[in-house]
Backbone atoms as SQL, in Angstrom:
CREATE TABLE atoms (id INTEGER PRIMARY KEY, chain TEXT, resi INTEGER, resn TEXT, atom TEXT, x REAL, y REAL, z REAL);
INSERT INTO atoms VALUES
  (1, 'A', 1, 'UNK', 'N', 97.731, 108.059, 75.646),
  (2, 'A', 1, 'UNK', 'CA', 96.503, 107.460, 76.114),
  (3, 'A', 1, 'UNK', 'C', 95.740, 106.893, 74.924),
  (4, 'A', 2, 'UNK', 'N', 95.156, 105.731, 75.144),
  (5, 'A', 2, 'UNK', 'CA', 94.291, 105.126, 74.146),
  (6, 'A', 2, 'UNK', 'C', 92.862, 105.140, 74.664),
  (7, 'A', 3, 'UNK', 'N', 91.924, 105.340, 73.746),
  (8, 'A', 3, 'UNK', 'CA', 90.506, 105.379, 74.103),
  (9, 'A', 3, 'UNK', 'C', 89.716, 104.505, 73.143),
  (10, 'A', 4, 'UNK', 'N', 88.526, 104.166, 73.576),
  (11, 'A', 4, 'UNK', 'CA', 87.612, 103.365, 72.759),
  (12, 'A', 4, 'UNK', 'C', 86.219, 103.978, 72.885),
  (13, 'A', 5, 'UNK', 'N', 85.474, 104.010, 71.775),
  (14, 'A', 5, 'UNK', 'CA', 84.100, 104.503, 71.810),
  (15, 'A', 5, 'UNK', 'C', 83.236, 103.545, 72.616),
  (16, 'A', 6, 'UNK', 'N', 82.391, 104.093, 73.468),
  (17, 'A', 6, 'UNK', 'CA', 81.439, 103.295, 74.236),
  (18, 'A', 6, 'UNK', 'C', 80.281, 102.946, 73.303),
  (19, 'A', 7, 'UNK', 'N', 79.869, 101.695, 73.347),
  (20, 'A', 7, 'UNK', 'CA', 78.768, 101.251, 72.486),
  (21, 'A', 7, 'UNK', 'C', 77.479, 101.896, 72.973),
  (22, 'A', 8, 'UNK', 'N', 76.816, 102.587, 72.072),
  (23, 'A', 8, 'UNK', 'CA', 75.582, 103.305, 72.398),
  (24, 'A', 8, 'UNK', 'C', 74.373, 102.396, 72.179),
  (25, 'A', 9, 'UNK', 'N', 73.266, 102.770, 72.808),
  (26, 'A', 9, 'UNK', 'CA', 72.020, 102.043, 72.599),
  (27, 'A', 9, 'UNK', 'C', 71.491, 102.304, 71.191),
  (28, 'A', 10, 'UNK', 'N', 71.702, 103.537, 70.718),
  (29, 'A', 10, 'UNK', 'CA', 71.268, 103.906, 69.368),
  (30, 'A', 10, 'UNK', 'C', 72.023, 105.161, 68.954),
  (31, 'A', 11, 'UNK', 'N', 72.195, 105.328, 67.646),
  (32, 'A', 11, 'UNK', 'CA', 72.859, 106.515, 67.094),
  (33, 'A', 11, 'UNK', 'C', 72.162, 106.932, 65.810),
  (34, 'A', 12, 'UNK', 'N', 72.066, 108.227, 65.611),
  (35, 'A', 12, 'UNK', 'CA', 71.527, 108.798, 64.380),
  (36, 'A', 12, 'UNK', 'C', 72.570, 109.757, 63.843),
  (37, 'A', 13, 'UNK', 'N', 72.977, 109.549, 62.602),
  (38, 'A', 13, 'UNK', 'CA', 73.996, 110.392, 61.978),
  (39, 'A', 13, 'UNK', 'C', 73.360, 111.225, 60.865),
  (40, 'A', 14, 'UNK', 'N', 73.707, 112.523, 60.866),
  (41, 'A', 14, 'UNK', 'CA', 73.205, 113.405, 59.810),
  (42, 'A', 14, 'UNK', 'C', 74.171, 114.573, 59.657),
  (43, 'A', 15, 'UNK', 'N', 74.572, 114.828, 58.416),
  (44, 'A', 15, 'UNK', 'CA', 75.447, 115.954, 58.085),
  (45, 'A', 15, 'UNK', 'C', 76.716, 115.966, 58.930),
  (46, 'A', 16, 'UNK', 'N', 77.261, 114.781, 59.212),
  (47, 'A', 16, 'UNK', 'CA', 78.507, 114.677, 59.948),
  (48, 'A', 16, 'UNK', 'C', 78.354, 114.669, 61.454),
  (49, 'A', 17, 'UNK', 'N', 77.222, 115.140, 61.961),
  (50, 'A', 17, 'UNK', 'CA', 76.972, 115.156, 63.400),
  (51, 'A', 17, 'UNK', 'C', 76.190, 113.904, 63.790),
  (52, 'A', 18, 'UNK', 'N', 76.022, 113.703, 65.090),
  (53, 'A', 18, 'UNK', 'CA', 75.253, 112.542, 65.521),
  (54, 'A', 18, 'UNK', 'C', 74.485, 112.829, 66.804),
  (55, 'A', 19, 'UNK', 'N', 73.416, 112.076, 66.970),
  (56, 'A', 19, 'UNK', 'CA', 72.692, 111.999, 68.226),
  (57, 'A', 19, 'UNK', 'C', 72.972, 110.606, 68.762),
  (58, 'A', 20, 'UNK', 'N', 73.424, 110.539, 70.005),
  (59, 'A', 20, 'UNK', 'CA', 73.824, 109.270, 70.593),
  (60, 'A', 20, 'UNK', 'C', 72.990, 109.022, 71.847),
  (61, 'A', 21, 'UNK', 'N', 72.272, 107.905, 71.864),
  (62, 'A', 21, 'UNK', 'CA', 71.485, 107.510, 73.022),
  (63, 'A', 21, 'UNK', 'C', 72.323, 106.551, 73.859),
  (64, 'A', 22, 'UNK', 'N', 72.606, 106.959, 75.085),
  (65, 'A', 22, 'UNK', 'CA', 73.425, 106.156, 75.986),
  (66, 'A', 22, 'UNK', 'C', 72.895, 106.309, 77.403),
  (67, 'A', 23, 'UNK', 'N', 72.557, 105.215, 78.024),
  (68, 'A', 23, 'UNK', 'CA', 72.076, 105.208, 79.408),
  (69, 'A', 23, 'UNK', 'C', 70.920, 106.180, 79.643),
  (70, 'A', 24, 'UNK', 'N', 69.972, 106.195, 78.719),
  (71, 'A', 24, 'UNK', 'CA', 68.780, 107.017, 78.872),
  (72, 'A', 24, 'UNK', 'C', 68.961, 108.489, 78.554),
  (73, 'A', 25, 'UNK', 'N', 70.148, 108.881, 78.109),
  (74, 'A', 25, 'UNK', 'CA', 70.395, 110.281, 77.746),
  (75, 'A', 25, 'UNK', 'C', 70.754, 110.373, 76.264),
  (76, 'A', 26, 'UNK', 'N', 70.286, 111.443, 75.643),
  (77, 'A', 26, 'UNK', 'CA', 70.634, 111.714, 74.246),
  (78, 'A', 26, 'UNK', 'C', 71.697, 112.803, 74.238),
  (79, 'A', 27, 'UNK', 'N', 72.793, 112.526, 73.551),
  (80, 'A', 27, 'UNK', 'CA', 73.895, 113.477, 73.432),
  (81, 'A', 27, 'UNK', 'C', 73.978, 113.923, 71.975),
  (82, 'A', 28, 'UNK', 'N', 74.023, 115.235, 71.763),
  (83, 'A', 28, 'UNK', 'CA', 74.263, 115.769, 70.423),
  (84, 'A', 28, 'UNK', 'C', 75.771, 115.937, 70.286),
  (85, 'A', 29, 'UNK', 'N', 76.343, 115.263, 69.292),
  (86, 'A', 29, 'UNK', 'CA', 77.791, 115.223, 69.129),
  (87, 'A', 29, 'UNK', 'C', 78.156, 115.929, 67.822),
  (88, 'A', 30, 'UNK', 'N', 79.102, 116.857, 67.922),
  (89, 'A', 30, 'UNK', 'CA', 79.558, 117.622, 66.760),
  (90, 'A', 30, 'UNK', 'C', 80.219, 116.700, 65.735),
  (91, 'A', 31, 'UNK', 'N', 80.498, 117.257, 64.569),
  (92, 'A', 31, 'UNK', 'CA', 81.190, 116.492, 63.527),
  (93, 'A', 31, 'UNK', 'C', 82.555, 116.027, 64.025),
  (94, 'A', 32, 'UNK', 'N', 83.242, 116.868, 64.755),
  (95, 'A', 32, 'UNK', 'CA', 84.551, 116.511, 65.296),
  (96, 'A', 32, 'UNK', 'C', 84.421, 115.357, 66.289),
  (97, 'A', 33, 'UNK', 'N', 83.486, 115.457, 67.210),
  (98, 'A', 33, 'UNK', 'CA', 83.265, 114.396, 68.186),
  (99, 'A', 33, 'UNK', 'C', 82.789, 113.106, 67.542),
  (100, 'A', 34, 'UNK', 'N', 81.961, 113.229, 66.519),
  (101, 'A', 34, 'UNK', 'CA', 81.481, 112.050, 65.797),
  (102, 'A', 34, 'UNK', 'C', 82.641, 111.337, 65.121),
  (103, 'A', 35, 'UNK', 'N', 83.544, 112.094, 64.516),
  (104, 'A', 35, 'UNK', 'CA', 84.704, 111.479, 63.875),
  (105, 'A', 35, 'UNK', 'C', 85.613, 110.811, 64.911),
  (106, 'A', 36, 'UNK', 'N', 85.792, 111.458, 66.061),
  (107, 'A', 36, 'UNK', 'CA', 86.599, 110.852, 67.125),
  (108, 'A', 36, 'UNK', 'C', 85.976, 109.516, 67.533),
  (109, 'A', 37, 'UNK', 'N', 84.671, 109.500, 67.778),
  (110, 'A', 37, 'UNK', 'CA', 84.014, 108.246, 68.174),
  (111, 'A', 37, 'UNK', 'C', 84.132, 107.191, 67.097),
  (112, 'A', 38, 'UNK', 'N', 83.975, 107.596, 65.843),
  (113, 'A', 38, 'UNK', 'CA', 84.067, 106.645, 64.734),
  (114, 'A', 38, 'UNK', 'C', 85.467, 106.036, 64.656),
  (115, 'A', 39, 'UNK', 'N', 86.491, 106.877, 64.754),
  (116, 'A', 39, 'UNK', 'CA', 87.878, 106.399, 64.665),
  (117, 'A', 39, 'UNK', 'C', 88.277, 105.579, 65.888),
  (118, 'A', 40, 'UNK', 'N', 87.574, 105.765, 67.001),
  (119, 'A', 40, 'UNK', 'CA', 87.918, 105.060, 68.237),
  (120, 'A', 40, 'UNK', 'C', 87.045, 103.823, 68.471),
  (121, 'A', 41, 'UNK', 'N', 86.286, 103.412, 67.473),
  (122, 'A', 41, 'UNK', 'CA', 85.415, 102.239, 67.649),
  (123, 'A', 41, 'UNK', 'C', 86.195, 100.998, 68.071),
  (124, 'A', 42, 'UNK', 'N', 87.383, 100.843, 67.541),
  (125, 'A', 42, 'UNK', 'CA', 88.210, 99.675, 67.866),
  (126, 'A', 42, 'UNK', 'C', 89.446, 100.082, 68.659),
  (127, 'A', 43, 'UNK', 'N', 89.410, 101.271, 69.217),
  (128, 'A', 43, 'UNK', 'CA', 90.520, 101.788, 70.009),
  (129, 'A', 43, 'UNK', 'C', 91.454, 102.632, 69.157),
  (130, 'A', 44, 'UNK', 'N', 91.924, 103.724, 69.734),
  (131, 'A', 44, 'UNK', 'CA', 92.857, 104.622, 69.044),
  (132, 'A', 44, 'UNK', 'C', 93.569, 105.467, 70.080),
  (133, 'A', 45, 'UNK', 'N', 94.774, 105.869, 69.751),
  (134, 'A', 45, 'UNK', 'CA', 95.499, 106.782, 70.635),
  (135, 'A', 45, 'UNK', 'C', 95.073, 108.214, 70.326),
  (136, 'A', 46, 'UNK', 'N', 95.292, 109.090, 71.267),
  (137, 'A', 46, 'UNK', 'CA', 94.969, 110.497, 71.063),
  (138, 'A', 46, 'UNK', 'C', 95.806, 111.048, 69.913),
  (139, 'A', 47, 'UNK', 'N', 97.038, 110.598, 69.792),
  (140, 'A', 47, 'UNK', 'CA', 97.907, 111.044, 68.687),
  (141, 'A', 47, 'UNK', 'C', 97.343, 110.611, 67.336),
  (142, 'A', 48, 'UNK', 'N', 96.841, 109.371, 67.259),
  (143, 'A', 48, 'UNK', 'CA', 96.233, 108.893, 66.014),
  (144, 'A', 48, 'UNK', 'C', 94.989, 109.708, 65.674),
  (145, 'A', 49, 'UNK', 'N', 94.196, 110.004, 66.687),
  (146, 'A', 49, 'UNK', 'CA', 92.980, 110.799, 66.472),
  (147, 'A', 49, 'UNK', 'C', 93.324, 112.212, 66.019),
  (148, 'A', 50, 'UNK', 'N', 94.343, 112.823, 66.638),
  (149, 'A', 50, 'UNK', 'CA', 94.758, 114.179, 66.259),
  (150, 'A', 50, 'UNK', 'C', 95.200, 114.220, 64.804),
  (151, 'A', 51, 'UNK', 'N', 95.964, 113.226, 64.379),
  (152, 'A', 51, 'UNK', 'CA', 96.435, 113.182, 62.990),
  (153, 'A', 51, 'UNK', 'C', 95.253, 113.038, 62.025),
  (154, 'A', 52, 'UNK', 'N', 94.290, 112.185, 62.366),
  (155, 'A', 52, 'UNK', 'CA', 93.120, 111.990, 61.507),
  (156, 'A', 52, 'UNK', 'C', 92.272, 113.250, 61.424),
  (157, 'A', 53, 'UNK', 'N', 92.091, 113.930, 62.557),
  (158, 'A', 53, 'UNK', 'CA', 91.301, 115.167, 62.562),
  (159, 'A', 53, 'UNK', 'C', 91.986, 116.271, 61.769),
  (160, 'A', 54, 'UNK', 'N', 93.307, 116.371, 61.907),
  (161, 'A', 54, 'UNK', 'CA', 94.037, 117.396, 61.159),
  (162, 'A', 54, 'UNK', 'C', 93.955, 117.127, 59.660),
  (163, 'A', 55, 'UNK', 'N', 94.001, 115.853, 59.286),
  (164, 'A', 55, 'UNK', 'CA', 93.883, 115.498, 57.871),
  (165, 'A', 55, 'UNK', 'C', 92.499, 115.839, 57.331),
  (166, 'A', 56, 'UNK', 'N', 91.466, 115.582, 58.139),
  (167, 'A', 56, 'UNK', 'CA', 90.083, 115.810, 57.705),
  (168, 'A', 56, 'UNK', 'C', 89.683, 117.280, 57.739),
  (169, 'A', 57, 'UNK', 'N', 90.048, 117.988, 58.809),
  (170, 'A', 57, 'UNK', 'CA', 89.558, 119.348, 59.026),
  (171, 'A', 57, 'UNK', 'C', 90.616, 120.427, 58.805),
  (172, 'A', 58, 'UNK', 'N', 91.883, 120.029, 58.635),
  (173, 'A', 58, 'UNK', 'CA', 92.954, 120.999, 58.465),
  (174, 'A', 58, 'UNK', 'C', 93.568, 121.389, 59.796),
  (175, 'A', 59, 'UNK', 'N', 94.622, 122.188, 59.717),
  (176, 'A', 59, 'UNK', 'CA', 95.309, 122.641, 60.934),
  (177, 'A', 59, 'UNK', 'C', 94.415, 123.574, 61.732),
  (178, 'A', 60, 'UNK', 'N', 94.348, 123.349, 63.033),
  (179, 'A', 60, 'UNK', 'CA', 93.495, 124.205, 63.862),
  (180, 'A', 60, 'UNK', 'C', 94.162, 125.536, 64.170),
  (181, 'A', 61, 'UNK', 'N', 93.342, 126.507, 64.500),
  (182, 'A', 61, 'UNK', 'CA', 93.860, 127.774, 65.006),
  (183, 'A', 61, 'UNK', 'C', 93.688, 127.764, 66.518),
  (184, 'A', 62, 'UNK', 'N', 94.556, 128.420, 67.219),
  (185, 'A', 62, 'UNK', 'CA', 94.420, 128.517, 68.665),
  (186, 'A', 62, 'UNK', 'C', 94.986, 127.349, 69.430),
  (187, 'A', 63, 'UNK', 'N', 95.876, 126.592, 68.836),
  (188, 'A', 63, 'UNK', 'CA', 96.495, 125.460, 69.525),
  (189, 'A', 63, 'UNK', 'C', 96.908, 124.406, 68.526),
  (190, 'A', 64, 'UNK', 'N', 97.585, 123.395, 69.024),
  (191, 'A', 64, 'UNK', 'CA', 97.994, 122.304, 68.140),
  (192, 'A', 64, 'UNK', 'C', 96.859, 121.294, 68.023),
  (193, 'A', 65, 'UNK', 'N', 96.927, 120.483, 66.990),
  (194, 'A', 65, 'UNK', 'CA', 95.917, 119.437, 66.809),
  (195, 'A', 65, 'UNK', 'C', 95.900, 118.507, 68.015),
  (196, 'A', 66, 'UNK', 'N', 97.072, 118.188, 68.545),
  (197, 'A', 66, 'UNK', 'CA', 97.143, 117.287, 69.690),
  (198, 'A', 66, 'UNK', 'C', 96.509, 117.907, 70.935),
  (199, 'A', 67, 'UNK', 'N', 96.789, 119.181, 71.194),
  (200, 'A', 67, 'UNK', 'CA', 96.203, 119.854, 72.361),
  (201, 'A', 67, 'UNK', 'C', 94.681, 119.902, 72.268),
  (202, 'A', 68, 'UNK', 'N', 94.187, 120.295, 71.114),
  (203, 'A', 68, 'UNK', 'CA', 92.748, 120.442, 70.948),
  (204, 'A', 68, 'UNK', 'C', 92.045, 119.083, 70.926),
  (205, 'A', 69, 'UNK', 'N', 92.684, 118.082, 70.332),
  (206, 'A', 69, 'UNK', 'CA', 92.103, 116.736, 70.337),
  (207, 'A', 69, 'UNK', 'C', 92.061, 116.184, 71.749),
  (208, 'A', 70, 'UNK', 'N', 93.114, 116.428, 72.523),
  (209, 'A', 70, 'UNK', 'CA', 93.138, 115.980, 73.916),
  (210, 'A', 70, 'UNK', 'C', 91.954, 116.567, 74.682),
  (211, 'A', 71, 'UNK', 'N', 91.661, 117.832, 74.464),
  (212, 'A', 71, 'UNK', 'CA', 90.512, 118.469, 75.110),
  (213, 'A', 71, 'UNK', 'C', 89.192, 117.863, 74.677),
  (214, 'A', 72, 'UNK', 'N', 89.053, 117.610, 73.376),
  (215, 'A', 72, 'UNK', 'CA', 87.816, 117.016, 72.869),
  (216, 'A', 72, 'UNK', 'C', 87.641, 115.594, 73.398),
  (217, 'A', 73, 'UNK', 'N', 88.719, 114.834, 73.432),
  (218, 'A', 73, 'UNK', 'CA', 88.672, 113.473, 73.965),
  (219, 'A', 73, 'UNK', 'C', 88.269, 113.508, 75.435),
  (220, 'A', 74, 'UNK', 'N', 88.817, 114.436, 76.198),
  (221, 'A', 74, 'UNK', 'CA', 88.466, 114.538, 77.614),
  (222, 'A', 74, 'UNK', 'C', 86.985, 114.847, 77.794),
  (223, 'A', 75, 'UNK', 'N', 86.444, 115.720, 76.964),
  (224, 'A', 75, 'UNK', 'CA', 85.014, 116.035, 77.033),
  (225, 'A', 75, 'UNK', 'C', 84.174, 114.787, 76.774),
  (226, 'A', 76, 'UNK', 'N', 84.553, 114.010, 75.761),
  (227, 'A', 76, 'UNK', 'CA', 83.820, 112.779, 75.448),
  (228, 'A', 76, 'UNK', 'C', 83.985, 111.731, 76.549),
  (229, 'A', 77, 'UNK', 'N', 85.151, 111.689, 77.178),
  (230, 'A', 77, 'UNK', 'CA', 85.357, 110.804, 78.331),
  (231, 'A', 77, 'UNK', 'C', 84.459, 111.233, 79.494),
  (232, 'A', 78, 'UNK', 'N', 84.400, 112.541, 79.748),
  (233, 'A', 78, 'UNK', 'CA', 83.610, 113.075, 80.869),
  (234, 'A', 78, 'UNK', 'C', 82.130, 112.748, 80.770),
  (235, 'A', 79, 'UNK', 'N', 81.588, 112.718, 79.539),
  (236, 'A', 79, 'UNK', 'CA', 80.159, 112.414, 79.375),
  (237, 'A', 79, 'UNK', 'C', 79.902, 110.939, 79.112),
  (238, 'A', 80, 'UNK', 'N', 80.956, 110.135, 79.073),
  (239, 'A', 80, 'UNK', 'CA', 80.798, 108.685, 78.951),
  (240, 'A', 80, 'UNK', 'C', 80.689, 108.154, 77.542),
  (241, 'A', 81, 'UNK', 'N', 80.981, 108.990, 76.534),
  (242, 'A', 81, 'UNK', 'CA', 80.916, 108.518, 75.149),
  (243, 'A', 81, 'UNK', 'C', 82.201, 107.850, 74.687),
  (244, 'A', 82, 'UNK', 'N', 83.279, 108.042, 75.436),
  (245, 'A', 82, 'UNK', 'CA', 84.533, 107.332, 75.235),
  (246, 'A', 82, 'UNK', 'C', 84.929, 106.735, 76.579),
  (247, 'A', 83, 'UNK', 'N', 85.748, 105.705, 76.501),
  (248, 'A', 83, 'UNK', 'CA', 86.308, 105.096, 77.729),
  (249, 'A', 83, 'UNK', 'C', 87.789, 104.878, 77.510),
  (250, 'A', 84, 'UNK', 'N', 88.583, 104.990, 78.574),
  (251, 'A', 84, 'UNK', 'CA', 90.008, 104.693, 78.441),
  (252, 'A', 84, 'UNK', 'C', 90.186, 103.219, 78.081),
  (253, 'A', 85, 'UNK', 'N', 91.151, 102.962, 77.243),
  (254, 'A', 85, 'UNK', 'CA', 91.434, 101.580, 76.859),
  (255, 'A', 85, 'UNK', 'C', 92.617, 101.093, 77.674),
  (256, 'A', 86, 'UNK', 'N', 92.459, 99.962, 78.284),
  (257, 'A', 86, 'UNK', 'CA', 93.526, 99.401, 79.119),
  (258, 'A', 86, 'UNK', 'C', 94.611, 98.788, 78.264);
């Protein structure tokens, strides 16, 4: 699956995290979610995102990078901060 970051009305970045204003709601996004959105600005596959996150944050505990990235991507899709790329 490929995803793309949804263009926000405004964003504030601090210490790796971000506040994202989208459709009248402010979302507090973790450093991991912020990196996913940043890497997906022009579209990215979940596999590409997993590799980038593993490189930046190291190997995860409690699952593979791909499994955990898939979950994080789904969360961002559910709240509208990412969209599937056709």
